[in-house]
Backbone and ligand atoms as CSV (ligand in chain L), in Angstrom:
chain,resi,resn,atom,element,x,y,z
A,1,MET,N,N,0.835,-1.203,0.000
A,1,MET,CA,C,0.000,0.000,0.000
A,1,MET,C,C,0.876,1.263,0.000
A,2,VAL,N,N,0.628,2.153,-0.898
A,2,VAL,CA,C,1.346,3.431,-0.924
A,2,VAL,C,C,0.735,4.330,0.152
A,3,LYS,N,N,1.606,4.999,0.935
A,3,LYS,CA,C,1.047,5.852,1.992
A,3,LYS,C,C,0.694,7.238,1.429
A,4,LYS,N,N,-0.180,7.211,0.466
A,4,LYS,CA,C,-0.506,8.400,-0.296
A,4,LYS,C,C,-1.308,9.429,0.496
A,5,ASP,N,N,-2.286,8.959,1.216
A,5,ASP,CA,C,-3.174,9.901,1.885
A,5,ASP,C,C,-2.968,9.948,3.384
A,6,VAL,N,N,-1.768,9.541,3.809
A,6,VAL,CA,C,-1.505,9.472,5.234
A,6,VAL,C,C,-0.605,10.625,5.665
A,7,CYS,N,N,-0.854,11.121,6.888
A,7,CYS,CA,C,-0.043,12.186,7.483
A,7,CYS,C,C,1.429,11.752,7.527
A,8,ASP,N,N,2.354,12.701,7.288
A,8,ASP,CA,C,3.793,12.396,7.328
A,8,ASP,C,C,4.267,12.027,8.733
A,9,LYS,N,N,3.490,12.383,9.752
A,9,LYS,CA,C,3.947,12.177,11.128
A,9,LYS,C,C,3.189,11.119,11.912
A,10,CYS,N,N,2.058,10.688,11.384
A,10,CYS,CA,C,1.306,9.642,12.083
A,10,CYS,C,C,0.523,8.840,11.052
A,11,SER,N,N,-0.343,7.972,11.511
A,11,SER,CA,C,-1.029,7.106,10.550
A,11,SER,C,C,-2.420,7.619,10.191
A,12,LYS,N,N,-2.741,8.836,10.695
A,12,LYS,CA,C,-4.057,9.404,10.377
A,12,LYS,C,C,-4.111,9.894,8.933
A,13,LYS,N,N,-5.325,10.076,8.469
A,13,LYS,CA,C,-5.537,10.546,7.112
A,13,LYS,C,C,-5.003,11.982,6.963
A,14,ALA,N,N,-4.298,12.234,5.876
A,14,ALA,CA,C,-3.790,13.591,5.635
A,14,ALA,C,C,-4.935,14.482,5.180
A,15,THR,N,N,-5.061,15.643,5.834
A,15,THR,CA,C,-6.131,16.574,5.471
A,15,THR,C,C,-5.558,17.841,4.847
A,16,VAL,N,N,-4.259,18.080,5.070
A,16,VAL,CA,C,-3.600,19.264,4.517
A,16,VAL,C,C,-2.435,18.790,3.667
A,17,LYS,N,N,-2.421,19.193,2.393
A,17,LYS,CA,C,-1.340,18.743,1.512
A,17,LYS,C,C,-0.669,19.917,0.815
A,18,PHE,N,N,0.548,20.218,1.231
A,18,PHE,CA,C,1.359,21.183,0.495
A,18,PHE,C,C,2.613,20.431,0.094
A,19,ASN,N,N,3.799,20.925,0.479
A,19,ASN,CA,C,5.002,20.136,0.199
A,19,ASN,C,C,4.996,18.860,1.026
A,20,GLN,N,N,4.517,19.010,2.269
A,20,GLN,CA,C,4.337,17.857,3.128
A,20,GLN,C,C,2.847,17.680,3.343
A,21,GLN,N,N,2.473,16.517,3.828
A,21,GLN,CA,C,1.054,16.350,4.122
A,21,GLN,C,C,0.842,15.927,5.564
A,22,TYR,N,N,-0.179,16.524,6.149
A,22,TYR,CA,C,-0.418,16.322,7.580
A,22,TYR,C,C,-1.897,16.119,7.886
A,23,CYS,N,N,-2.138,15.522,9.041
A,23,CYS,CA,C,-3.490,15.524,9.597
A,23,CYS,C,C,-3.668,16.904,10.233
A,24,ASP,N,N,-4.870,17.256,10.639
A,24,ASP,CA,C,-5.122,18.575,11.225
A,24,ASP,C,C,-4.197,18.870,12.409
A,25,ASP,N,N,-4.088,17.898,13.321
A,25,ASP,CA,C,-3.283,18.111,14.533
A,25,ASP,C,C,-1.821,18.374,14.218
A,26,HIS,N,N,-1.260,17.563,13.335
A,26,HIS,CA,C,0.159,17.739,13.015
A,26,HIS,C,C,0.421,18.980,12.168
A,27,PHE,N,N,-0.578,19.380,11.399
A,27,PHE,CA,C,-0.414,20.616,10.641
A,27,PHE,C,C,-0.344,21.801,11.615
A,28,LEU,N,N,-1.276,21.835,12.557
A,28,LEU,CA,C,-1.270,22.896,13.572
A,28,LEU,C,C,0.051,22.924,14.342
A,29,GLN,N,N,0.517,21.737,14.723
A,29,GLN,CA,C,1.776,21.627,15.466
A,29,GLN,C,C,2.962,22.178,14.675
A,30,THR,N,N,2.983,21.836,13.383
A,30,THR,CA,C,4.073,22.277,12.505
A,30,THR,C,C,4.089,23.800,12.379
A,31,ILE,N,N,2.903,24.364,12.194
A,31,ILE,CA,C,2.802,25.821,12.053
A,31,ILE,C,C,3.193,26.508,13.367
A,32,GLU,N,N,2.716,25.956,14.472
A,32,GLU,CA,C,3.031,26.545,15.775
A,32,GLU,C,C,4.538,26.536,16.019
A,33,LYS,N,N,5.176,25.443,15.636
A,33,LYS,CA,C,6.627,25.322,15.801
A,33,LYS,C,C,7.348,26.386,14.972
A,34,ARG,N,N,6.853,26.592,13.748
A,34,ARG,CA,C,7.454,27.593,12.860
A,34,ARG,C,C,7.295,28.998,13.455
A,35,ILE,N,N,6.127,29.275,14.032
A,35,ILE,CA,C,5.878,30.589,14.625
A,35,ILE,C,C,6.752,30.788,15.877
A,36,ARG,N,N,6.879,29.744,16.696
A,36,ARG,CA,C,7.747,29.820,17.879
A,36,ARG,C,C,9.172,30.185,17.487
A,37,LYS,N,N,9.660,29.519,16.455
A,37,LYS,CA,C,11.018,29.749,15.979
A,37,LYS,C,C,11.153,31.199,15.494
A,38,ASN,N,N,10.134,31.670,14.809
A,38,ASN,CA,C,10.117,33.032,14.290
A,38,ASN,C,C,10.115,34.049,15.435
A,39,ILE,N,N,9.324,33.774,16.458
A,39,ILE,CA,C,9.234,34.668,17.606
A,39,ILE,C,C,10.563,34.740,18.353
A,40,ARG,N,N,11.244,33.605,18.442
A,40,ARG,CA,C,12.542,33.590,19.138
A,40,ARG,C,C,13.550,34.527,18.483
A,41,LYS,N,N,13.402,34.714,17.166
A,41,LYS,CA,C,14.343,35.578,16.441
A,41,LYS,C,C,14.009,37.058,16.626
A,42,GLN,N,N,12.783,37.330,17.127
A,42,GLN,CA,C,12.376,38.719,17.269
A,42,GLN,C,C,12.646,39.189,18.693
A,43,ASP,N,N,12.581,40.490,18.847
A,43,ASP,CA,C,13.000,41.069,20.098
A,43,ASP,C,C,11.849,41.101,21.106
A,44,ILE,N,N,11.652,40.004,21.817
A,44,ILE,CA,C,10.562,39.978,22.787
A,44,ILE,C,C,11.084,39.699,24.185
A,45,ASP,N,N,10.939,40.703,25.055
A,45,ASP,CA,C,11.304,40.529,26.447
A,45,ASP,C,C,9.989,40.569,27.223
A,46,ILE,N,N,9.632,39.452,27.844
A,46,ILE,CA,C,8.299,39.393,28.464
A,46,ILE,C,C,8.120,40.330,29.665
A,47,LYS,N,N,9.203,41.006,30.054
A,47,LYS,CA,C,9.073,41.987,31.135
A,47,LYS,C,C,8.340,43.245,30.635
A,48,HIS,N,N,8.349,43.454,29.328
A,48,HIS,CA,C,7.764,44.673,28.775
A,48,HIS,C,C,6.312,44.516,28.352
A,49,GLN,N,N,5.679,45.652,28.159
A,49,GLN,CA,C,4.303,45.682,27.664
A,49,GLN,C,C,4.330,45.690,26.129
A,50,PHE,N,N,3.505,44.854,25.519
A,50,PHE,CA,C,3.433,44.807,24.054
A,50,PHE,C,C,2.059,45.258,23.567
A,51,TYR,N,N,2.036,45.738,22.327
A,51,TYR,CA,C,0.800,46.291,21.764
A,51,TYR,C,C,0.449,45.584,20.470
A,52,LEU,N,N,-0.714,44.990,20.472
A,52,LEU,CA,C,-1.192,44.316,19.262
A,52,LEU,C,C,-2.101,45.283,18.522
A,53,ILE,N,N,-1.680,45.636,17.314
A,53,ILE,CA,C,-2.420,46.625,16.538
A,53,ILE,C,C,-3.683,45.978,15.963
A,54,LYS,N,N,-4.821,46.514,16.373
A,54,LYS,CA,C,-6.113,45.944,15.961
A,54,LYS,C,C,-6.347,46.081,14.467
A,55,GLN,N,N,-6.866,45.032,13.883
A,55,GLN,CA,C,-7.307,45.090,12.491
A,55,GLN,C,C,-8.335,44.003,12.264
A,56,LYS,N,N,-9.080,44.154,11.188
A,56,LYS,CA,C,-10.099,43.149,10.894
A,56,LYS,C,C,-9.465,41.972,10.167
A,57,GLY,N,N,-10.073,40.817,10.312
A,57,GLY,CA,C,-9.666,39.692,9.481
A,57,GLY,C,C,-9.030,38.534,10.221
A,58,HIS,N,N,-8.818,37.471,9.487
A,58,HIS,CA,C,-8.328,36.231,10.096
A,58,HIS,C,C,-6.889,36.340,10.590
A,59,GLU,N,N,-6.062,37.186,9.943
A,59,GLU,CA,C,-4.663,37.320,10.382
A,59,GLU,C,C,-4.610,37.775,11.842
A,60,TYR,N,N,-5.520,38.683,12.174
A,60,TYR,CA,C,-5.574,39.215,13.531
A,60,TYR,C,C,-6.002,38.135,14.532
A,61,GLU,N,N,-7.055,37.414,14.169
A,61,GLU,CA,C,-7.557,36.350,15.047
A,61,GLU,C,C,-6.494,35.269,15.234
A,62,LEU,N,N,-5.809,34.934,14.156
A,62,LEU,CA,C,-4.782,33.888,14.227
A,62,LEU,C,C,-3.573,34.348,15.042
A,63,THR,N,N,-3.190,35.606,14.880
A,63,THR,CA,C,-2.057,36.141,15.645
A,63,THR,C,C,-2.372,36.071,17.138
A,64,LYS,N,N,-3.599,36.489,17.485
A,64,LYS,CA,C,-4.023,36.429,18.887
A,64,LYS,C,C,-4.001,34.993,19.396
A,65,HIS,N,N,-4.527,34.096,18.590
A,65,HIS,CA,C,-4.592,32.678,18.972
A,65,HIS,C,C,-3.202,32.111,19.267
A,66,PHE,N,N,-2.264,32.351,18.354
A,66,PHE,CA,C,-0.934,31.754,18.526
A,66,PHE,C,C,-0.137,32.423,19.652
A,67,LEU,N,N,-0.315,33.731,19.829
A,67,LEU,CA,C,0.387,34.406,20.931
A,67,LEU,C,C,-0.084,33.854,22.276
A,68,LYS,N,N,-1.387,33.622,22.365
A,68,LYS,CA,C,-1.979,33.087,23.586
A,68,LYS,C,C,-1.460,31.669,23.838
A,69,LYS,N,N,-1.437,30.891,22.763
A,69,LYS,CA,C,-1.017,29.496,22.858
A,69,LYS,C,C,0.478,29.408,23.223
A,70,ILE,N,N,1.289,30.227,22.586
A,70,ILE,CA,C,2.735,30.136,22.765
A,70,ILE,C,C,3.183,30.740,24.105
A,71,PHE,N,N,2.633,31.883,24.473
A,71,PHE,CA,C,3.091,32.535,25.713
A,71,PHE,C,C,2.257,32.167,26.930
A,72,GLU,N,N,1.168,31.483,26.728
A,72,GLU,CA,C,0.278,31.056,27.817
A,72,GLU,C,C,-0.019,32.177,28.802
A,73,GLY,N,N,-0.264,33.375,28.287
A,73,GLY,CA,C,-0.627,34.499,29.143
A,73,GLY,C,C,0.545,35.220,29.807
A,74,ARG,N,N,1.781,34.746,29.540
A,74,ARG,CA,C,2.938,35.380,30.187
A,74,ARG,C,C,3.352,36.674,29.507
A,75,LEU,N,N,2.858,36.890,28.292
A,75,LEU,CA,C,3.216,38.117,27.578
A,75,LEU,C,C,2.100,39.149,27.774
A,76,LYS,N,N,2.488,40.340,28.233
A,76,LYS,CA,C,1.487,41.387,28.466
A,76,LYS,C,C,1.144,42.040,27.132
A,77,ILE,N,N,-0.053,41.755,26.656
A,77,ILE,CA,C,-0.464,42.304,25.364
A,77,ILE,C,C,-1.706,43.161,25.530
A,78,LYS,N,N,-1.618,44.380,24.999
A,78,LYS,CA,C,-2.755,45.279,25.019
A,78,LYS,C,C,-3.189,45.446,23.568
A,79,GLU,N,N,-4.483,45.309,23.321
A,79,GLU,CA,C,-4.973,45.520,21.958
A,79,GLU,C,C,-5.224,47.007,21.760
A,80,VAL,N,N,-4.573,47.575,20.776
A,80,VAL,CA,C,-4.681,49.021,20.550
A,80,VAL,C,C,-5.023,49.316,19.091
A,81,THR,N,N,-5.579,50.499,18.841
A,81,THR,CA,C,-5.918,50.849,17.465
A,81,THR,C,C,-4.798,51.640,16.799
A,82,LYS,N,N,-3.964,52.289,17.636
A,82,LYS,CA,C,-2.879,53.091,17.064
A,82,LYS,C,C,-1.508,52.547,17.426
A,83,LYS,N,N,-0.593,52.669,16.488
A,83,LYS,CA,C,0.789,52.272,16.665
A,83,LYS,C,C,1.409,52.997,17.863
A,84,GLN,N,N,2.123,52.260,18.709
A,84,GLN,CA,C,2.777,52.836,19.879
A,84,GLN,C,C,4.259,53.098,19.557
A,85,PRO,N,N,4.957,53.890,20.410
A,85,PRO,CA,C,6.371,54.179,20.091
A,85,PRO,C,C,7.233,52.928,19.940
A,86,LYS,N,N,6.920,51.872,20.720
A,86,LYS,CA,C,7.685,50.641,20.521
A,86,LYS,C,C,6.872,49.414,20.937
A,87,ASN,N,N,7.477,48.241,20.720
A,87,ASN,CA,C,6.845,46.961,21.073
A,87,ASN,C,C,5.497,46.716,20.389
A,88,ASN,N,N,5.401,47.092,19.137
A,88,ASN,CA,C,4.177,46.849,18.379
A,88,ASN,C,C,4.192,45.464,17.758
A,89,ILE,N,N,3.044,44.803,17.821
A,89,ILE,CA,C,2.889,43.494,17.179
A,89,ILE,C,C,1.859,43.642,16.068
A,90,TYR,N,N,2.210,43.164,14.892
A,90,TYR,CA,C,1.303,43.288,13.758
A,90,TYR,C,C,0.809,41.914,13.291
A,91,ALA,N,N,-0.465,41.876,12.931
A,91,ALA,CA,C,-1.029,40.669,12.333
A,91,ALA,C,C,-0.763,40.731,10.836
A,92,THR,N,N,-0.251,39.650,10.286
A,92,THR,CA,C,0.077,39.668,8.866
A,92,THR,C,C,0.182,38.242,8.322
A,93,SER,N,N,0.749,38.133,7.131
A,93,SER,CA,C,1.043,36.822,6.548
A,93,SER,C,C,2.309,36.977,5.709
A,94,LEU,N,N,2.884,35.864,5.342
A,94,LEU,CA,C,4.091,35.919,4.510
A,94,LEU,C,C,3.790,36.638,3.189
A,95,ASP,N,N,2.611,36.361,2.636
A,95,ASP,CA,C,2.211,36.986,1.370
A,95,ASP,C,C,2.173,38.501,1.475
A,96,GLU,N,N,1.532,38.954,2.552
A,96,GLU,CA,C,1.372,40.391,2.745
A,96,GLU,C,C,2.728,41.084,2.895
A,97,GLU,N,N,3.605,40.494,3.697
A,97,GLU,CA,C,4.921,41.082,3.931
A,97,GLU,C,C,5.761,41.092,2.654
A,98,ALA,N,N,5.668,40.000,1.909
A,98,ALA,CA,C,6.438,39.908,0.669
A,98,ALA,C,C,5.928,40.929,-0.358
A,99,THR,N,N,4.614,41.089,-0.424
A,99,THR,CA,C,4.030,42.061,-1.356
A,99,THR,C,C,4.444,43.479,-0.972
A,100,LYS,N,N,4.351,43.764,0.337
A,100,LYS,CA,C,4.742,45.074,0.833
A,100,LYS,C,C,6.213,45.357,0.504
A,101,PHE,N,N,7.015,44.340,0.766
A,101,PHE,CA,C,8.450,44.462,0.517
A,101,PHE,C,C,8.727,44.777,-0.954
A,102,LEU,N,N,8.068,44.033,-1.833
A,102,LEU,CA,C,8.283,44.255,-3.273
A,102,LEU,C,C,7.819,45.632,-3.707
A,103,ASN,N,N,6.658,46.045,-3.222
A,103,ASN,CA,C,6.145,47.372,-3.559
A,103,ASN,C,C,7.121,48.456,-3.126
A,104,GLU,N,N,7.590,48.325,-1.893
A,104,GLU,CA,C,8.513,49.326,-1.371
A,104,GLU,C,C,9.841,49.309,-2.129
A,105,PHE,N,N,10.263,48.090,-2.422
A,105,PHE,CA,C,11.536,47.917,-3.130
A,105,PHE,C,C,11.472,48.521,-4.530
A,106,PHE,N,N,10.429,48.176,-5.262
A,106,PHE,CA,C,10.320,48.647,-6.641
A,106,PHE,C,C,9.987,50.127,-6.732
A,107,ASN,N,N,9.337,50.651,-5.697
A,107,ASN,CA,C,9.002,52.072,-5.717
A,107,ASN,C,C,10.050,52.919,-5.007
A,108,ASN,N,N,11.148,52.237,-4.665
A,108,ASN,CA,C,12.272,52.931,-4.066
A,108,ASN,C,C,11.938,53.672,-2.779
A,109,LYS,N,N,11.051,53.066,-1.997
A,109,LYS,CA,C,10.687,53.687,-0.725
A,109,LYS,C,C,11.581,53.118,0.361
A,110,LYS,N,N,11.535,53.754,1.504
A,110,LYS,CA,C,12.266,53.243,2.648
A,110,LYS,C,C,11.614,51.924,3.069
A,111,ILE,N,N,12.421,50.897,3.241
A,111,ILE,CA,C,11.846,49.607,3.600
A,111,ILE,C,C,11.561,49.541,5.096
A,112,GLU,N,N,10.296,49.421,5.423
A,112,GLU,CA,C,9.836,49.422,6.818
A,112,GLU,C,C,9.718,47.988,7.313
A,113,LEU,N,N,10.699,47.535,8.079
A,113,LEU,CA,C,10.656,46.159,8.551
A,113,LEU,C,C,10.488,46.076,10.067
A,114,LYS,N,N,10.169,47.222,10.661
A,114,LYS,CA,C,10.057,47.242,12.121
A,114,LYS,C,C,8.794,46.570,12.627
A,115,GLY,N,N,8.804,46.206,13.908
A,115,GLY,CA,C,7.639,45.602,14.528
A,115,GLY,C,C,7.745,44.101,14.597
A,116,ILE,N,N,6.955,43.521,15.476
A,116,ILE,CA,C,6.965,42.075,15.645
A,116,ILE,C,C,5.821,41.489,14.825
A,117,LYS,N,N,6.174,40.533,13.992
A,117,LYS,CA,C,5.173,39.942,13.112
A,117,LYS,C,C,5.213,38.419,13.218
A,118,PRO,N,N,4.528,37.879,14.231
A,118,PRO,CA,C,4.629,36.434,14.471
A,118,PRO,C,C,4.227,35.575,13.262
A,119,LEU,N,N,3.302,36.086,12.437
A,119,LEU,CA,C,2.792,35.260,11.341
A,119,LEU,C,C,3.392,35.592,9.971
A,120,ASP,N,N,4.519,36.298,9.967
A,120,ASP,CA,C,5.110,36.612,8.660
A,120,ASP,C,C,5.841,35.411,8.043
A,121,VAL,N,N,5.716,34.260,8.680
A,121,VAL,CA,C,6.280,33.033,8.120
A,121,VAL,C,C,5.164,32.063,7.691
A,122,VAL,N,N,3.929,32.532,7.751
A,122,VAL,CA,C,2.797,31.656,7.415
A,122,VAL,C,C,2.048,32.210,6.199
A,123,MET,N,N,1.956,31.389,5.159
A,123,MET,CA,C,1.304,31.828,3.933
A,123,MET,C,C,-0.217,31.855,4.084
A,124,GLN,N,N,-0.841,32.650,3.219
A,124,GLN,CA,C,-2.311,32.723,3.228
A,124,GLN,C,C,-2.948,31.347,3.056
A,125,LYS,N,N,-2.406,30.548,2.146
A,125,LYS,CA,C,-3.037,29.239,1.915
A,125,LYS,C,C,-2.909,28.337,3.148
A,126,GLU,N,N,-1.865,28.575,3.946
A,126,GLU,CA,C,-1.729,27.826,5.193
A,126,GLU,C,C,-2.681,28.388,6.249
A,127,GLN,N,N,-2.809,29.713,6.259
A,127,GLN,CA,C,-3.729,30.354,7.203
A,127,GLN,C,C,-5.164,29.905,6.939
A,128,LYS,N,N,-5.461,29.675,5.664
A,128,LYS,CA,C,-6.798,29.206,5.299
A,128,LYS,C,C,-7.100,27.856,5.958
A,129,GLU,N,N,-6.112,26.962,5.930
A,129,GLU,CA,C,-6.284,25.643,6.554
A,129,GLU,C,C,-6.397,25.754,8.074
A,130,ILE,N,N,-5.592,26.639,8.671
A,130,ILE,CA,C,-5.653,26.815,10.123
A,130,ILE,C,C,-7.031,27.353,10.515
A,131,CYS,N,N,-7.535,28.303,9.719
A,131,CYS,CA,C,-8.867,28.854,9.985
A,131,CYS,C,C,-9.936,27.761,9.919
A,132,ARG,N,N,-9.806,26.879,8.955
A,132,ARG,CA,C,-10.767,25.781,8.841
A,132,ARG,C,C,-10.714,24.929,10.115
A,133,ILE,N,N,-9.497,24.590,10.557
A,133,ILE,CA,C,-9.338,23.729,11.731
A,133,ILE,C,C,-9.845,24.419,12.996
A,134,LEU,N,N,-9.513,25.707,13.149
A,134,LEU,CA,C,-9.889,26.437,14.369
A,134,LEU,C,C,-11.261,27.101,14.279
A,135,GLN,N,N,-11.904,26.925,13.133
A,135,GLN,CA,C,-13.224,27.512,12.877
A,135,GLN,C,C,-13.237,29.030,13.047
A,136,ILE,N,N,-12.300,29.648,12.349
A,136,ILE,CA,C,-12.203,31.107,12.304
A,136,ILE,C,C,-12.544,31.514,10.867
A,137,PRO,N,N,-13.414,32.500,10.678
A,137,PRO,CA,C,-13.751,32.900,9.299
A,137,PRO,C,C,-12.525,33.377,8.513
A,138,PHE,N,N,-12.423,32.913,7.288
A,138,PHE,CA,C,-11.283,33.270,6.436
A,138,PHE,C,C,-11.770,34.032,5.219
A,139,GLU,N,N,-11.124,35.166,4.900
A,139,GLU,CA,C,-11.476,35.791,3.608
A,139,GLU,C,C,-10.297,35.658,2.663
A,140,ASP,N,N,-10.617,35.243,1.479
A,140,ASP,CA,C,-9.592,35.009,0.478
A,140,ASP,C,C,-9.113,36.310,-0.144
A,141,LYS,N,N,-7.800,36.485,-0.154
A,141,LYS,CA,C,-7.230,37.654,-0.835
A,141,LYS,C,C,-6.209,37.105,-1.807
A,142,LYS,N,N,-6.515,37.177,-3.066
A,142,LYS,CA,C,-5.556,36.648,-4.019
A,142,LYS,C,C,-4.767,37.800,-4.625
A,143,ASP,N,N,-3.539,37.940,-4.213
A,143,ASP,CA,C,-2.719,39.018,-4.746
A,143,ASP,C,C,-1.848,38.495,-5.890
A,144,PHE,N,N,-1.097,39.374,-6.477
A,144,PHE,CA,C,-0.283,38.943,-7.607
A,144,PHE,C,C,0.761,37.919,-7.202
A,145,LEU,N,N,1.231,38.002,-5.952
A,145,LEU,CA,C,2.255,37.046,-5.505
A,145,LEU,C,C,1.697,35.637,-5.396
A,146,THR,N,N,0.438,35.553,-5.001
A,146,THR,CA,C,-0.187,34.241,-4.881
A,146,THR,C,C,-0.296,33.600,-6.254
A,147,GLN,N,N,-0.672,34.410,-7.230
A,147,GLN,CA,C,-0.743,33.890,-8.593
A,147,GLN,C,C,0.648,33.492,-9.089
A,148,PHE,N,N,1.618,34.315,-8.736
A,148,PHE,CA,C,3.003,34.050,-9.104
A,148,PHE,C,C,3.481,32.739,-8.492
A,149,GLU,N,N,3.145,32.565,-7.221
A,149,GLU,CA,C,3.523,31.355,-6.486
A,149,GLU,C,C,2.906,30.107,-7.134
A,150,GLU,N,N,1.689,30.246,-7.628
A,150,GLU,CA,C,1.035,29.100,-8.274
A,150,GLU,C,C,1.770,28.694,-9.544
A,151,GLN,N,N,2.265,29.695,-10.249
A,151,GLN,CA,C,3.004,29.409,-11.484
A,151,GLN,C,C,4.433,28.961,-11.225
A,152,TYR,N,N,5.055,29.595,-10.223
A,152,TYR,CA,C,6.452,29.293,-9.900
A,152,TYR,C,C,6.566,28.958,-8.428
A,153,PRO,N,N,6.274,27.717,-8.047
A,153,PRO,CA,C,6.304,27.381,-6.620
A,153,PRO,C,C,7.658,27.699,-5.986
A,154,GLY,N,N,7.626,28.229,-4.769
A,154,GLY,CA,C,8.872,28.547,-4.060
A,154,GLY,C,C,9.202,30.021,-4.062
A,155,THR,N,N,8.477,30.787,-4.870
A,155,THR,CA,C,8.751,32.217,-4.985
A,155,THR,C,C,8.725,32.924,-3.636
A,156,LYS,N,N,7.661,32.657,-2.864
A,156,LYS,CA,C,7.498,33.381,-1.599
A,156,LYS,C,C,8.610,33.057,-0.609
A,157,TYR,N,N,9.009,31.809,-0.578
A,157,TYR,CA,C,10.079,31.455,0.347
A,157,TYR,C,C,11.415,32.074,-0.067
A,158,SER,N,N,11.690,32.136,-1.365
A,158,SER,CA,C,12.932,32.776,-1.807
A,158,SER,C,C,12.918,34.246,-1.447
A,159,LEU,N,N,11.744,34.833,-1.610
A,159,LEU,CA,C,11.594,36.249,-1.314
A,159,LEU,C,C,11.821,36.514,0.173
A,160,LYS,N,N,11.272,35.629,0.986
A,160,LYS,CA,C,11.424,35.745,2.438
A,160,LYS,C,C,12.914,35.682,2.798
A,161,LYS,N,N,13.648,34.787,2.148
A,161,LYS,CA,C,15.092,34.668,2.398
A,161,LYS,C,C,15.801,35.959,2.028
A,162,THR,N,N,15.391,36.537,0.889
A,162,THR,CA,C,15.988,37.795,0.448
A,162,THR,C,C,15.718,38.877,1.478
A,163,MET,N,N,14.502,38.873,2.036
A,163,MET,CA,C,14.147,39.868,3.041
A,163,MET,C,C,15.029,39.713,4.286
A,164,GLU,N,N,15.259,38.477,4.701
A,164,GLU,CA,C,16.120,38.208,5.859
A,164,GLU,C,C,17.511,38.782,5.608
A,165,HIS,N,N,17.983,38.569,4.398
A,165,HIS,CA,C,19.286,39.041,3.989
A,165,HIS,C,C,19.364,40.559,4.147
A,166,PHE,N,N,18.308,41.243,3.701
A,166,PHE,CA,C,18.261,42.694,3.813
A,166,PHE,C,C,18.259,43.119,5.271
A,167,LYS,N,N,17.478,42.406,6.074
A,167,LYS,CA,C,17.369,42.744,7.488
A,167,LYS,C,C,18.733,42.613,8.162
A,168,GLU,N,N,19.419,41.501,7.872
A,168,GLU,CA,C,20.697,41.246,8.501
A,168,GLU,C,C,21.748,42.297,8.140
A,169,ARG,N,N,21.699,42.721,6.895
A,169,ARG,CA,C,22.709,43.697,6.456
A,169,ARG,C,C,22.263,45.125,6.731
A,170,LYS,N,N,21.037,45.257,7.258
A,170,LYS,CA,C,20.468,46.566,7.602
A,170,LYS,C,C,20.551,47.562,6.425
A,171,ILE,N,N,20.182,47.096,5.256
A,171,ILE,CA,C,20.157,47.981,4.099
A,171,ILE,C,C,18.814,48.698,4.090
A,172,GLN,N,N,18.864,50.030,3.974
A,172,GLN,CA,C,17.608,50.757,3.956
A,172,GLN,C,C,17.555,51.713,2.787
L,1,ZN,ZN,ZN,-0.662,13.302,11.976
């Protein structure tokens, strides 16, 4: 028997199929692990007060969900409508950040990479699956990068790497 429809990590039926395939539980676990790793790279000292910038949509709900899950209430987060002088947390997705980056890059604007973005490593198509599992309403936003990614798989991840490179070298 070919293990075609089975989760890569257990014997349950795979419900999410991208490069790897997972059951709902293992997909959530994989994403959470990726977000934890991403958060570790960002400047978070739990002694300080953090501000989650309010916005509509699933990115916001998912950011709240994962922050709660990962920090178990140890991180002081205040939901605010306006950007604070520091310690701002933004709800986003890899797609959104990559699109913003490209727009800024091509329009020769100052590249704004400040702020904590726990979900800038999670693609919209992955967020869609998480929303299904957690029963959070998802609205589809198909941008040019998503179409690009469909034609040339891997684009978003290469772009993310390029962004890291820029961040490390502090090119502005
Ligand atoms: Zn599994």
